[in-house]
Each structure stands twice: as structure tokens, then as C-alpha cells.
SEROKOL-203257 format. One record per residue: x, y, z of N, C-alpha, C in turn. Coordinates in pm, whole numbers, plus 50000, padded with zeros to 5 digits. Each point is the difference from the previous one (the first is absolute). Example, Ala and Ser with C-alpha at 12.3 -4.5 7.8 and 13.67 -1.06 7.14 Angstrom:
2
513194943150780499115011950000500905012050000499655010549928500825011950006499235010950073
This chain:
519
501565483549308498654995750004498995002250061498565001049968499195007750111499634986850025499315002050170499524990450024498534992849966499785007449929498664993249917500744994549875500795001049920500634990849913500804988650073500415001550107500874990050072498624987650022498705002450049499084992950060499564994449854499985005749909499614991249876500934994949916501204999150032500904993549975500274986950044500115004050134499904985450134498784992449927498775003549987498874993149959500464991049907500955001349881499854989049896501184986350093500525002050099500934992850045499594984450040500474992950025499474985150067500685000950100499205002050133500894995950106500494990550063501374997750013499844983450070501385001650100500454989950084500494996450135501554993149944500955011749967501314995149991501265000150023500594990849951501574999250103500535011649929501025004150088501105008649952501014992349938500495007449887501434996149921500985013450024500835002349915500735009350029499405013049946500415005350118498925018649993500375008249946499885007549876500575010449964498715008749949500055012649934499105008850008499695001749871499074998849924499455004249873498435006249969500115009749906498725005749964499324991949888498854994749994499584994849912499115011849933499615000649871499345017349940499154992249901499035005649971498974994649884500225006849862499874991849921500915002049858499655017449950498915008450064499805011449963501135008250117500184997050072500915005050090498445008350073499264997450048499295009250099499854994150122499734984950015500364994050142501294997450011500374996550146501034993649993500134991850160500454992750057500234995050117501444994250017500335006750129501394999150073500134989650073500834988750018499834991550122501094991849986500374989150093501174994150009499544985849939501514998649902499194987349884500264988450104499184989050033500244985650041500164992149896499265001949933500374987649857499425001149881500194994149903499664997849857500094989449951498724992649977499804984249962500015002249814500205011249954500014999249862498975007449916498934997350077498635005749951499715013950078500194994850170499315013350087501335003350107499905010950036500765007050096499384998950090500914997750159499904999650109500035013550096499395006850043500365013050075499865002450142500375003850073499595005950146500355016950003498305005349969499885011250001499745009250115499105011149996499475006150104498794997450019499444989249900498654999350011500144981150050501074996150012500084983850024500584990349914500244994250029500494987849868498885000549896500835001449850499204994649872500634995649918499254993349888500194992249910499775008249868500805004149935499925007349855500014994249884499115001749913500244987949872501065007549935501014997249928500905008649956499955001649882499304993649888499595006449893499115013750010499885006650074499505010050036500235011150007501525000150052500575009150060501385000849959500825011050006501605001749965500605000950157501104992150024500745000750125501025008349977500345009450107501255008049989500654998750120501725000849957500524994550151501034990349987501194998350078500954991749963499784985050065498834998550069499774985350062498844996049869499705008049909498734993449854500794989049968499284990749989500534987949919500354998249882500674994049885500054998549857499004991649954499065006449930498634994149956500794988849890500895004149985500314992749866500594983250018500685004050123500844987950030499534995050133498985000950044499744997350123500084985450022500604993450104499894988050092499014996350075499504993450004498894995650139500744991950096500045003150120500264997450132499124990450070500034986650015498864994350061500894991250157499465006050105500814997550128499294986150050500924987149990498964985450046500724995550131499144997950095500814998050147498944987150037500664992350113499514992150051500494985149997499044990249985500404984950020501174998549943501004990950072501414996449897499424986549905499074992250069499754991549899499345000949898499135008649976499455004049898500875008749927501215007050032500745008049923500754993449952500354991850048501014985649959500244992349883498394998749985500304996649845498465002049943498815002450027498405002749956500295012249929500435009650075500025013649952500525002849921501584999249997500804998849850499694987449914499324990650007499294991649898498895011549914498995002850061498925007749944500395011749925501115010350069500685014249885500734991749930500854986849985500404998149875498934993049896498684996150073499094995649917499315009649929499875010550078499245015249911500815005549909501254997150026501055011849914499964991349873499974981649982499984996649895498675000349944498975002450050498844997249930499515014149967500795014250049499735010749969500985009049932500954994349926501235003949935501105008150063500454992750141501045009250081501034986750016501145007949983501444991850048499915002250158500144988850093500525003750147501294998450001500525005150084501175000250076499854999350157500654990750066500124998750156501355006250045500015008950054501095005650068499914993450185501124998250068499734996450107500895007850092499355005850130500755010250037500474996850100499564990450133500314992250099499104990250013500274993650093498984988350020498645001150021499485013750058498665000850028499305012049851500885005549932499675010449910500104994349872499324999849876500224996349853499325010949945500375005549883498845004349907499874992849836499345001349959499234994649889499795011349866501054999949909499795013849910499044992149884499245009649972499574996449842500465010849889500264993749847500445008349933498554995949901500055010649930498954996249858500944991449900499804990749962500344993949919500735006649849499325004149944500265007949903500895017250015499525003850103500975015650003501154997450084499984987650067500884998650129499805011550104499155007550001499565003350116499575000750109500805002950108499404998450126499035002350058498814990450003498765007250081499714998750134500174991650076499304998450124501344995150065500034997650135500764992950078499354997850131499894984050047499504993550096500524997150096500295010550127501094997850094499504991550100500584990050045499544988650095500625003850143499454997650085500505002650113499324985350074500814988150022499764989550043500044994850144499045002650083500334996050139498964992650052499125008750050498554992650048498895005950004498754992950063498605005249937500025015750111500584999950161500025009150090500555011249909501505001749926500235008249966499725006349868499314990949939498985002949878499435010350042499264995450085498895011250058500245011850051501394999250086500585012850064500255007449857500374999249894500345004149882498945007349911498714995750052498644999549932499705013650079499594999050128499825008950078501025013750024501204998249960500665009649960500135007249874499444995949909499825003049875501684997249956500244990650001501094994749953500314988649902498614992349969499734989949915498865000349892499964997849905499055000549896499014987149986500884988550058499154990850008500324985950085499714997850093500174992150115499714982749990501094997450038499364982349965500374994150151498844992450001500064991250137499074987049977500494992450128499794986549978499144996750144498825013750021499055001950126499405007749903498925003550094498835009649969500595009750121499915015649929500085009050130499654997450130500395005650111499544998450142499115012750029498904997050083499145013850025501065012450048501114998050068500405007650056500705010549860500914992249909500195005949883498965009249926498954992549989498675002849915499765014750074500085001850120499145010050042501385011350054501284998849954500785007850008499945003849830500044993349937499395005049829499045008950025498904999150042498755005950020500375017250059500294996850114500605012650069501145006149874500574995549933500995009249899499565002949898498354997249983498995004249946500434993149846500204987750013500314989549883499114991949965498535001250024498984997050017499844983050061499504990949914499794983350045500784993349950501004997250066500854989249870499834987449984498514993850069499574990349921499114999649930499545012749925498905003649930500404995949874499514993049881500274991849897501195010049900500125013050015501175003649878500925006250075500134995250153500935004750095501044986150025499004988249974500754981450060499364994949855501124991549979499754987749924500784989150045499294984449983500844990649990500624997249863501464998150001500904999449902499924987549974500144990550080499914986749956500244990350155500094986850020499594994550112501334987550052499975002650102500874989050050499254995550160501014993650032499304987450172500874998650046499764999550127500925000150131500044978949999501114995650009499944985949990501064998650090499684989850073501064993750098501174985649912500925002950038501274991849905500694994450064500514987749997501644993450077500574993749884500724992150095501224995649888499374989549919500454994249855499354987349979500404987450071501025000850073500424988850058498764997650120499285007650057499135004650105499014985749982499694993250078498384992149959498895002250030499945014550036498605006350048499565005549849498814997549977499385007349894498765008549971499254998250149498865007950021500425009150152499225009650027499805007150121498725009349983499544995950142498705008249994500385016950055499285008249961500095013350018500495004750154499334990550049499715002550159501484993150065500634988649921501024997650043501095010349971499865005749871501025008249914500495011150093498065008850095500385010050059501014994450156499484985850022500534996550173501564995649959500555001749898501224993049972500995016850025499495010449904500505012450044499735007350101499124994750096499815005750126500944995550121500564986049921501164994950114499054987650100498864996949953499234989650074500214989849934500644996049861500164984749961501625004349949500494992750092501464999549979500894991249922499404989449983500714987349947498984995749880501004993549927498974993249866499704988550027499914993150161499204987750029498815003250014499965012550024498595004750056498795001349878500644999349856499354998049891500204989849902500304991750078500224985349909501164999049906501455009150062501105000549957501144991550081501245004349945500814993650109500205007450127500584992850113500375003850105501305011249970499395013350000501415011649933499155014750083500845007550020499325013450036499845005849851499135008850020499525009349892500475012149962500785004549913501035015849969498425004849903500055008950049498905013249952500165010049915499845003949893500575008749897498515007049971500215014249963499015010049968500635008449918499015005749934500365018349904500135007050114501025013249982499905009050074498975009750009499794997950144498595006850081499555015449915501075003549968499995013049874499244999449891499824984149933499715001549879498674995250014499185001349862498775002049968499554983450068500774987749907500074988250040499914995550169500985005550049500304997850163498845008350063499275005949971498955005350044498864994049988499874993749883498804990949930500234983750097500504998850047500494992850080499414997850128500165013750037499395000250130498385003650006499595006149904498685001249955499254989149986500474991549906499454989849985500304985250049500795001650046500624986750088499635000950124500855010450084499925001150131498945005850049499005010849961499385007450064498604989650001499934991349885498574995450017500144988350123501274996350022500054993150085500445002350176499855015650002500005004250115501585001150060500874998349910501334995450037501125009050000500945002050060501105009349968501374995349967500705002949928501234993949965500904997650114500564989749993500894996150102501605004149960500764992650076501535005250001500554988749906501245003149964500904992549939499915000749853499015010349937499804999349854500945006549919500194993149887501265007449909499475005849903499995014049993499535009249925500895002849844499045001249909500755001849854499595009549912500925006749970499235017349911499774992549863500484991649943499414993049889500024989149977498654995049934499584989449957500834989349990500635001249920500784987049960500994998550090500915009050106500474999750093499704985950097498235004450000499074993650119499954983849904499975000849889499804988549997501494989249960500895009149950501154989950008500434995750137499505007850117500214996650152499184988550033498864997849898499384989750058500634987849926499925001549869500654987449956500834995650026501665008250095500624989950071500074997450089498964999350085499854995850146498974989249976500114986750066498974990549999499005001750087500365009550053498814999350166499905014849980499615010249910499835009449966498525000849953499105011550069498635005349928500055012149979499555009049899499845011049939498585003849941499845011249991498435003749938500665009949869499824999049868500325008049909499045002149925500575012549900499125001549891499984985349890498414999949947500194986949925500925003649888500305008649940500805002749868501645000850045500234999550148501424993550050500224992550086499774987049992499604991550062501494988549952500645008549884501584992349943499794982150022501014995250056499754984449954499204993350115499675007350116499214992050120498814991949961499414996650074498784988950037498965012250027499204999249929498305008550028499284990550121499535003450072499084996450087498644997149969499084991050011499044999449965499055007350135498955010149994499555002750140498714988250030499824996750126498724990249958499375005350180498804991349982498925003450130499894985550029499155001850140499884991250084498954989749909499075006249927498624992749930500824994149871501145003149973500454986549892500185009849887499875014350009500075003849885501495009449992500545003149848501015001050009500265010949848500715011550036500185007849899501415003249972500574998249895501415003149941499705016049894501305005950049500485010949921500114998549816498945002949929500584996449876499265011349941500975004449852499205010849949498465005849991498914983249986498825005149996499615001650148500444992650083498985001050108500655015550062500985004349996500005017250001499615008049973499744997149844499215008649922498434998450089499504992150002498494998750049500095003850134500985001050050500325002750189499174987850051500164988249948499434985850085501134998650109501385002249926501185001850108499545007550094500245001850157499675007250083500845013350023501154996649947501285005850056500245010549891499555002349867500095009049885500835013250082500775004749903500635016050021499945006949878499045008149988499885012849869501115006949975500475004249934501085005949957499505013449921500165010550088499185013649974501035012549950499235010749945500715005449923499255013350109500445010550045499365013750078500835006149919498915014649988499965008549918499585016350072500835007449932499535011750095499165009449961499195009950054499025009649957500235004649826501315006149982500185009649937500674991949826499675007449905499874992349889501324996749958500604989549951501064987949944500335006149860501295003649976500064997749850499684991749899499315004549878499534992549879500494986750035501814997249941500284988650006499654990650130499985004750136499444992750098499044994449993498985010849977498474995449984499704990049885500834997849868499854990649919500934989850037500624997450108500824986550052498814995250055499735006450111498504994950096499014995649903499545005349893499134994149916500394985949936501335002949960500514984349986499954990450059500345004550118500254987050145498494992550018498795007749929498854992950006499874988749883500244999649895499994997249866500544982250031499274994649854500664985350008501494997949964500315010849939501844995250020500595003450108499735009650088500594999450113499694986050104498794994049966499624992450097500854985349934500465001749898500884987749941501635002650090500265014349978501615000950081499714995950110498775005450066499784996850179500484985249989499734990149939499554990150011501424990949996500565006149866501324997049965500715003150136500045011750064500955001650083499814991950150499314989949988499604991850148498945002550072499215010849975498875005150069498704996849937498725003550091498824994049954499305015649952499754993449866499475015449905498794998050044498595009449927498865004250044499114995349898500414997449878499284995749927499174987650017498585006349960498764988850032500114988549937500084987850036500154988349994498254993649990499694990449907498744993650026500554988850065499574992150069500044987450062498944989850012500104989949910498944988749969499484995150126498674994449982499974994750134500504984249997500254994749894500834987249982501455005350098500165009850008501325003250096499725004550140498794998150013499545002050159499684985350076500624991849944498844985550060500565000750143500995005550064500074994650145499665008050037499395014849980498915008850054499304991950072499074996049864498904997250013499734986850080501054988549985500034988050112500335005750122500535010750043500385003550127498535005650053499645005549926498355008750058499214984649991499934991449980498974989150018501014992650115501134997250005500804993050131499545006050140500135015149980500005008050170498565005450012499044996749869498505006550067499764995750153499445008450050499455000450149498484992649948499414997550138498595000250022499115012249905500445012650031499225011149914500385001049911500794995349909500044998449851499464990549916498864999749937498834992749988500694990549830499704988949979500314998349863499305004849875498505005050053499765007249906500505014450005500885007150052500615010250004501364995549946500704990950012500854995449867499694998849905499164989550001499395001249833499395013649922499815010850082499555007349955501055011949909501134998350113501185007349924500644992249920500294986049983500694994749871499195001149889498745001350014499085001049870499845013749952500415012050112499945011649921501335004949963501394992050055501495004349915500274988349953499364992249961500454990349913500515000749849498985009949929500785002949840500665012850043500485004650083500645014350019501905001050050500025008749955501765000650061500355008850127500924998350060500105009550093501385008449946499615013450050501045006649957500985006150108500965000149967501275001050106499925011850091499245009649954499625012950081499184997350123500475001950093499134993150137499965015450106499295001150073499585005750118499854996550133500915010250034499974992250187500055015450082500015000450133499305010950069500874999150125500325013150048501045004250115499364991550114501064994450086499344989050119499305010350077498664995850026499045005450101499435013449940499854999549842499585012849915499364997649862499245005949978498954993749886501105009849870500925010250058500965007249904500844989549916499954999249885500724991549900501625004950018500804986549999501585003750041500615004349875501195003850032500335007849889500204992549845500584987350021500114995149871498524997749923498964999450074498645001049983499555010049931500695011250078499665017349949500095001249827501404995050012500794997449877499054995649879499524987850044499224989749916498535002949954499685009850108498845006949940500245013849881500905006350003500565006449878500364993149899500864990250005500314990049899498834993749903499094993050060498944993949939499155017649945499655005350093499345012049911500675004449901501355001349957500425001949886500124992349917499814988650008499564984849893498585004349966499335000850071498205005949958500005011549906501075009050005499625010549934500984998549907500814990849952500054995749883499854990449942498864995150028499444989849926500014985550019500824997650099500564986749996499074987350029499145003650067499094994150049498575000749950500025007549872498645003249923499134987849969498834998350017499574986349920500344985950139500455005250113499754985250078499375005050143499944988350068499234999050152501425003950084499815008350057500895000050149499184999850113500284993850082499304997250160501005000350101499775008650070500645004750133499574991550090500824990150039499734988650116500374999350137499135002850089500585003350175500174985950028500985001650096500304988150076500415006150163499884990250077500195002050139500594992350111500605001350097500394987350101499134997450070500234988750042499164996450084499235002250150500575012650056499965005250104498265003650022499304991550039498525007550054499394988549919498545007149962498874990049949500365001149820499724992249975500204997249826499245007549955498505000950023499145013349919500355013050051500754999750070500275017450044501184999849899501034989850016501435001849928499665004649845498954992849934499795002149909499265012649933499285001150131499165018149921501525012150033500604996650070501615005650029500315002449866500224986149967501214998749859499145004449858498585002350039499185006149878500435016549982499585003450151500705012550023501075007449918501134990450021501315002349956499994999949848499294992349971500244996949850499155014149920499045004550049499195012649957500745010750020501145000450124500755014149989500664997549897500874990350024501044996749853499415005649888499234994549956499155000749889499805016049974499485006650118499375015249969501395007749985501144992950084501325009749985500784998149852499774988249964500545000449868499375010049888498434993950017499105011949922500355015449988500415001750098499565013350058501835003549933501134993549953501155003850002499885003149815499144985649963500225000549850498715011849953500575013450005499355009749964499485001249828500984993549908499795001349874499984990349953499244986650093499354988349942498824996149962499774995449885498594998349945499724987550090499264997150082499444989050110498994999049925499265003349870499214991649964500404989949912501194998649974501094991349902500024988150089499834998350125500724986750125498855002850080499824984350063499124996850059500345001350133499775002050122500775004050113498874994550108500564986950074498934994150097500924998650150499184999150093500404998550098499364986250093500864991450040499804987550120500604998450098500154990450077500394999150120499754984050026501414991450073499534988850024500845000950163500215007850082500124998750102501244992950046500194994150100500844991950059500274985149939499084999049843500154988649963501414992349897500975010349967501274999049953501055005950045500265001150139501064996350057501484999149952500845012550006501815000049910500624995350110499774996750129500844999550136498914995750108501034998950091499464993050105499615013550119498904998250069499505011950085500195002250115501114988750067500625002550103500885009750006500165010349918500905010350057499745008349893500495014850067499475011049907500555002549868501364990349954500024997649864499254993649914499304991050064499464993549901498415005550015499225003750096499225010549980500065014349906501045003349965500095015249914500104992549875500904986849965499714994049873498784996249944498834997850090498874992649983498795010849974500405014950040499305010449938500365006349910499085001749884500785001149862498545003049947500245007949888499074997049889500944998449852499694986949931500474996749925499075006649822500984998249897499025004349900500154987449905498974997149934499694987049911499265004349877500604995049882499815004949878499264991649922499125001749905499234989249895500285009849848
């Protein structure tokens, strides 16, 4: 093949950074036999070949070429293989339930093959022909291992109970994988939360985030310091390698500027943790909301009298401060068609029902009537300081009185104007709803709120700018939406409607938000 022809042929290919698979040489030829390309076959997804060639790694449309060589796949009996790695919590129940739901909805019979304690495979068969069409191969360990597999090009989908860390994100960039926090590279599949738990026989029913951190730092050693019995506290946490264990460090310990103390029993499985806490009347643990078992969940309280309990709605709105989004991360390369169809299914209404039935918090937007929010407005009046005038409280009440709050909320990373991971996913979710006309002929108001740190007028200005920034992000993401069919507005009430006490970073973080209200 001449250099000129090779260059012309190469121009037809889409370059991408691809993982290595079983390496064997093949030759791809144009139908007329005039152009051919030699290379090492890296993979085939049922539609596209991936080759390592002298021109670099290439993705080639299989419909336009003929494959020659012993490594060429059988196009008639192609079976898609999707490697799934990461969180054991997500891999134990949630992802299997979604795969079974996807199969049921799309005419596939599913069979699960358990290989060993950390490996299993879901086989999908066409119900009519009984032909095997796909294999979802799971390796369930922890988020660290999942990201390591992704960086080694040994995973197609990574499950994580935490956001990718800066060091992992940078390594992915260095490997040519781009930004793994981009909208097409990561998504929030479902929601979970970090919740403190005790035995049902323990009389303590609430705890402050500061006390929770002090307990696991070893600064509080006896239940009598919390109003409980005179007994030492037994400590239980998820493994430090799990996403949930790392979420405890990020969300509980770091805001308090404390480090873990000694004598903490770590558990690889959430079910083991909750069973250990339930068996000990003097134990405390931090567990996944979906894996509390028969334990008693403690309410988070603040010094000002506010309390927040983990529940499906408070987790969905992020009003509960210790939420833990459940992420899927994807490589830069093209996935098999059935994998793309599965990922599309996970965003739909059917998948949200499956997520809820599996014990996790779904992302289906809900409208919360103002009648269901009486405590919030009562708290606003009770805790209003001298800087919040009666006129401002009345203006807020009049503005929102005949509207409903959407469960889709937006919050920001600590000390940053950047939306947090769940909120970035919420931008895409609300944008898609606008594109399909869900809120046509309705009034949508982006309402900004702030913490109480600083002058109230400045806080309202900050909250208004944040609300405008969220509206701008949503409208930019809703590329195909006809925004003339919906009325988009912005308002802000600053510190007038707090969700939590301002005496801690947890409380201030919960109060800095943008809510969506509808009429």
C-alpha cells in the first residue's frame, strides 16, 4: 500500500485511546481490495474494529472493510464482552438488578455464573433464538481496584461509591483518557448516604457530625459523654479501601480536621458491618443507607436545634449532608452496542423503579408540595436572625406559596463555585427533561440559598449568582430543547431558609444550594 493511500485510508478512521485485549495481527481490506491496513487486533465491539497500527491506535467501522486473519471475529456469532469492576456494594445487588431489569425489558434471558467470591458473569441470551449475545463480567472489590482496572484498560465500566480522586484523574489524563469527570465519561447511577448506626438496644438516638468525627478520632471514648450508658464505645467502619470507607474520611473526618484513631474494626462488606453493630449494644458504625440491616440509624443534629435524618427524599435532595452518589465511570473508547443500550436504560424510568426496589435512592425527579415542607418554613421563622427581615420572609413565602419544590437540587464543592458531582449529574438530568418537553408550559424558578456567614445582603447576592450559574449550565446542556415553551426564572433568598446549623462546615455546606421550584 502506498504512503499516499495509507494516509487517505487513515483519514477515514476515528482515533481514540484504547485498551489492550488479546493481541493478534489482522488485515482489514476495502471491499474493492484497493486499500488495506495491517495491525494488531485490540478488540471488536460488534460494529467497530480496534487496531494498533503503524499510524497509531485506530477505530475502524466494520461495515466498510473485510477482515483477513485467524484473529478475525465471527460476525454472525459475535458475543459482546463487557468488563465491570469496582464497588462491592454496587456489584452485590444494584448492578445485577439493573442487568436483570434491562434483560427483561429488552427480550433477553439472563443467567448468572458465580466464578469465585469476587468474580461472576451475567450471560444474556436472545429469548427467541436462545443465542448468547453478551457477557457482563464482574470483578467486585472496591473503588481503588476499579479505577486501577480502568487505567490499565481492563475495565469497560467502573463502579464507585466516591468521586474519582485528583491523582487518579491526573493519571487518566496522562494515559490519554481525557477528563473522567466529563458528562460522557462519568454519571451518577443512584444515590446512597453515609449514616451512623447503633444497636436497637442503645438509648442514644441522635448525634452531631462533630461528635461522630470525635468518636472515630478517639476523642470521645464512652457512651456517657453522649448521654448514654457508662460503657466504652466499640468502633466499626467500612474497609479503608472501599468507596464508602473513603467517603467517611472525606465527609466526616476531614471537615472536622481529625484523623482516625485506633481500635477501629474494619469490614469489607456492609452487611458484615451492620451485623457486627447490631450484635453489640455498645457499638457504633458508619454504614451505607442501603445496608443498615436491623440497626438503629442515628439522626444528625446541630447545636441550633436542627436535625436531619437520612431518608429517601432527604438523600435525593441532598438536604441530608452525608450523601454518597454511586458513580459509573467509562473509558474513552467506544463500548459495544449492547453496553451503550444498557447505560441508556439506566437513565430511564424503568431503571429508577429497579433502583428503588433494590434499596437505593433513585434519581427520578419528584415534586414536593409546599404543604410537605411546613417544618422548613417554621424553622426559617424560628432561626431568623436580626439580618433577616420579616419583609424578606414574607416575600419568600409569597413567591413560593403556590409552587412545588423539585427534588433535583444543586450544591457546590466546599470552598468552590464548581458544582459537586451529584449536581453536575443533575444538570444533565434536568437538561434532558427540558429537551423531551417534561416541563413545557410550566414556570421553573432557580432559587438560590446561602449559609449565614457574612452580611445577609452579600449572601443573597452570592446565592443569586449561583442560581444564575445553574440556570446557565442547564440551558447550555439542553441543546435540543425549545426553551420558548418553558418559563425560566431566577430568584434568591440568601440565608432565609437554612437546612442545618451554620456552626459547622457540614451545616454551611447543606445551606449553600440552588433549589428548583415549579408552577
